N, C-alpha and C positions, 0 to 999 in steps of 0.2 A: 505276741506270737500269732502267726497267720492261722486262720481257721482250717487251712489245708494241712496243718501239722498233724502228725499221728495222734489220734484221739485217745481219750480214756474211755474204754468201753464198759458199760454196765450191763450185766446179764440181769434182766428184769422179768418178774412174773407176778407182780402186784402183792406179793407176800410182805409181811413186816420186815423180814430180813432183806428183801430186795429194796424196800424204801430206805432202810438204813444204809445199804450199799450206795444208793443213789445220792443220799446226803453226803456220804464220805467222798464220793467221786466229784460232786459239785464243789465241795470245800477244796479238794485237791486241784480242780480246775481253776478256782479263784486264786489259789497260791501260785500255780505254774503258768497260767494264761492259756492252758490247753483246752481245746474243745472237748465236750463230753458227748458220747453217742450211746443212747439208751437202746438196747436190743431186746425185744421180746421174741424169744424163740418159740415158734408156734408149731407144735406137732399136730397137724391138721386132723381134727375129729371127723368121723364119718358116721352117717346114719345107715342102718341096715335096711335093704330093700325087702319087699315081699318075695318069698321063695318063688323062683321060676320067672320072675319079672326082671328085666334089665332096666337100669344098671343095678347090680347087687349092692353097691355102695355108692354114696355120693357125698361130697363135702358138706360139712355143717357151716354154711355161710354165716349163720347167726353168731356162731362162736367167734369167727374172725372179726365180725363187726364189733362184738364186745371187746375183743382184744384191741382193736383200733381205737375204740372210745377210751379205754383205760390208758393207752399210751398218750393220746392227745391230752387228756385231763392231767395226767402225771407230769408231762412236759410243761404244760402251762403253769402248774403249781410250782415246779422246780425253778422255772425261769423267773417267777415272781420273787422267790426267796433269794435267788442268785442272778440278778439282772445282768451282770457283767460277764457271765459265763456262756459262751456259745453252746447250745444244746439242741440235739436232734433226737427224734425217736422214730423207731421203725419196727414193724412186725415182720419177722423173717420166717418163712416156712422151714421146718426141719427140727431135728433133735437138738436140745440145748447144747450138749457137749460139742457136737460136730460144728454147729454154727459158731460157737464162741472160739473154739480152737482155730477155725478158719479166719475169723475176724482178727484174732491175735497176731496174725502175720503182719498186719499193717497198723498195729496199735501200740500205744505207749504203755498202757496198763489194761488189764481186765480186772474188773471189780465185781465181786459176788457177795451175796448175803450168806449167812451161815446155814440157812435152811430155805427150801423153795416149795412152791406150790403152783398150781395152774399149769403154765407152760413147762414147768419143771416138776410136774406132778409126782409126788412120792419120792423125789430125789433129795435126800438129806445130805449132810456134809460128806457122807461116805461115798457118794456117787458123782454128782455133777462137779462139786468143788474140787474133789480129789482128782477126778479125771481131767478137768481143765488144767489144774495145777501141774499135773504130770506131763501134759502134752502141749501146753500153750507155747507160743513163740515169743512171749514177752512175760514180764513179771505178772503174777496174779495176786491180788489182795482179797482176802476173805474177811469180811467185816463181821465180827462177833464180839461177845463180851460186853463190858460196860462202856459208857461214854468216857473216853480218857480225858484227862486234864490237858489243856492246850500246851502247858509248859513241861509235860512229862517227857522223859527222854525216849529216843529210839533205842531199841535193843537189837544187836546183831549177833547171831550165833555163827562162830567160825571154827574151822578145823584145819585150815591150810590147803584144802582142795580147791580146784578151779571154780567149782560152783560156789563155795564159800567166799572166794575172792570177789566174785560178781555180786554176791549178797552184801559184802562189805562196801563195795563201791555204791550200790543202790542205797544202803543205809546212810552213808555219808551225805549223799545228795538229798535224801529225805530230811535228815537233821538240819542241813543248811537251809533248805526251803522253808522249814518250820521255825527256824531260829531257836532250836533246842539242842540239848546235848546228846551224846551217843555213848551207850554202854556196850562194850564188846565183850561177849561171854564165850569163853572156850572151855568146853567140858573135857577135862584131861584127868582121867582116873589114875594119876601117877603122882608120886611125891619125891621129895629130896631133889637131887641134881636133875633128874629128868623133868620134874615139875618146873624147876627154874628154866630149863630149856624151852618148855612150852610157853612160859610167860615171855621169854626173850623173843621167841619166834613170832608170837602174836603181836608184841610191841613193834616188831619190825614190819609186819604187815600193815599195822595201823599207821606207822610213820610214812608209808608211801602216799597216803591220802591226806595227811595233816597239812602238807604244803599246799595242796589244792584247796582245802577247806579249813583255813586257819581259824575261822570264826567258830568252828564246832568244838566245844569242850568235850574231850574224849577220855574215857576211863576203861581200863582193861581188867577183867575179872576172870581168874582161873578157878573153875568149880570142879570139885572132885566127884560130884554126883553124876549119874547117867545124864546124857545130853537133854533128853526130853524133859526130865524132872527139873533140871537146872533152868531151862528156858521157859517152861510153864510158870515156874516160880518167879522168874524175872519179869514175866508179862504183867504181873500184878501192879507194878509201878511204872509201866510203859504206855506209850500211845500207839506203838507199832512194834511188832517183832518181825525181824527179817531173817530168813534162812535160805540157803541154797537147797535145791531139790535133791541133791545127792551129796555124799561126803565120804571122807575116810579119816583115819587117825581117830580123833575123839568121837567121830560119828561113824566109825568103821561098821560097814554092813547096814547102816541106817539109811534106807532109801525113803522115798516119800511115804511109803506105807508105815513108817515107824516114827521117826522124830517129827517130820513135818505133819504127818497125820495126827500125832498126839497133840501137836499145837493147834491144828484145825479143830480138834474136838474140845480141847481143854484150856486154851489160852484165854486170858482175861482181857484181851484187847485184840484189835485187828492183826492179822498175820499176812505178811508178804512172802510168797514163795518165788524165788528167782532161779530160773534155769537158763534163761537167756536175758541179756540186757534189753531194755526197752528201745523201740524204734525212736529215733530222734526227730 
């Protein structure tokens, strides 16, 4: 794949979570052949001047130099571990969320750690990751939880909405790229005939993609528990959980602030939130 292909963008701030996100992104780049772009969003610090003297504030150039040094060292280390993956690193002025949402317009994925520091100072999972997941123009992967087994399945949460259909397409492609299986989970708090209808409808959705990805072993699971509980539980045996950012039916009324947010807080593996399909 050419280096001009839409990249995998990593929001980086030198925290442990950001390093985990970079490792995940480099592994994904090795699988897909896509370039990786490390972006250190740098909200420029300023020093306060002496009262009555101009300028009142001036940029802390030392802080930018430190950020530049961190990026150079991090890129060199990552290239050594993944020599076949094209990787660039840049320090970009601006708030993390705004920078990453803008970068997502031309990106295949945006990858974030579960917690941030430095350029993302004080921004835990509830702010940067949720804001980017809500507004990004491509799928967002938040790397959290344990280190999953390479042969663990992909889990997709579906409910029949357009967003869930995009999540299912993304999940099939992810499973195919990793040579692993796909568990499709539908939270449907119904039983009897209506529960059978949910199972049939979900099987029909899955069948649309089986022809394109015949190598992906797929299973369908109808879970009577609330959606977030069902998917958090399923994450325990998965290497990635994929959800759409909005839903209806089994996820009725569950916007990013509920089902997806619960996964971003509590899942035991990385979480992909899909509200738009990736740039090709």
